[in-house]
N, C-alpha and C positions, 0 to 999 in steps of 0.2 A: 525626340527619339521614340522609336517604336517600343511599346510595352504590351505584354500579354498577361491577362489576368483570368484565371480559371475560377469557376464557381459551380455549385450544384452537387458537390460530393456530399457524402453522409453515410449513415448506417441504414442498411436495407436487408430484409430477409432474403434467403435464397429463393430464386424465382421471381423476385421483384424487379423493379425498373428504376432507373435514374436518368436524368437528362443533365449533362454537363454543358456549360457554356464557356466560351473563351472570348472575352472582350478585348478587342485590339484598339489601341490608341496611338496617336502620333502620326500615323499614315493610314491611308485607305487599305483595308484588308483585301480589296480586289486586286492589289498588286502582287499578292502572294498565294502560292499554294500552301496549304496548311495540313498539319498532321496531329494526330493524337497518339500518345505513347503511354505506357504504364510501367511502373517499377514496384515490385513486391520486395519486402525485406530480404536481403541476402541474394537477390537475383539481379540480373542485368535489365536495363531498360529495354522494353520490347515494343515493337510497332503494333498499333491497334488499327488505325484507319488514316486515310489521307484523302484530300479533295483538291481538285484543280482550282485555278483562280476563278473560273466561271461557275464552278460547281458541276460541270458536265461530265467530269471524269472522277470516279472514286475508286479506292482500292482498300481492301480489308485483309487483316490477318485471317487465316483459315479458321482459327478458333472462334472468331466472332461473327463470321458470315451468317447472315440470316437472322441475327439477334441484335446487332448494333447497326446504327445508321448515322453516318456523318453528313452534315449539311451546313450550309452557310447562308447568311443574310448579309449581303454586302452593303445594303442600305443601312443596316444597324451595326456594321463593322464587327460582326460576331459570327463565330463558328460554334457548331453544336455537336454533341455526341449523345444520341439516344441509345440507352443500353437496356435491353430487355432480357428476361430469363437469366438473371445474374446468378453466378455460382460462388461459393466461398473461395474457390481458387482464384477468383478475379479480384480479391481484396488487394489493393495496391494504391499508390499515389498515381494519379492520372495527370499527365502533362499535355498541354498543347504547345505546338512549336510551328515556326514559320520557315519556309524555304527562302533563299535569297530571291530578290525581286525578279520576276520574269521567267523563272525556271519552273519545271513541272514537278509532279509528285514523285516522291521517293519513299523507301521503307527504312533506310538506315538512319539512325539518330544523328550520325556525324554529318549528314547532308542537310541538316537543319541548323540555322545560324542564330536563332533566338528562341528562348524557352520561357514559359510562365513559371510561377512558383509551385504549381501543382495543387491538386485538390484530393483529399483522402476519400477513397471509396472503401467501405467495409461491408462485406456481405456475410451475414450470420447464417449458420446452418440450423 
């Protein structure tokens, strides 16, 4: 079965950077469009970024455009999220998720069918 495992979270100062990774096992990640979401305490899970199966199409939440970059290395079965200029308001658990096989990118969490366990990102002021 397919599994997603995030890593790369941690504590960073405001203005700093982190790179998250999502390792996919069980099937080739090239089969799936992938997304990153985040959830802060007491808030709903929100879309951050998504990438198509080939990597040729990406989509970002307005709040992260120009600062975050989603990418993928299908040979390594891994998806990444490079986050720059982080703010304390972006403290959250970050999740990667996959779309059902063969389908394109979407922004709503309910359109993703498998999630990782999440990685905590804490941005200090």
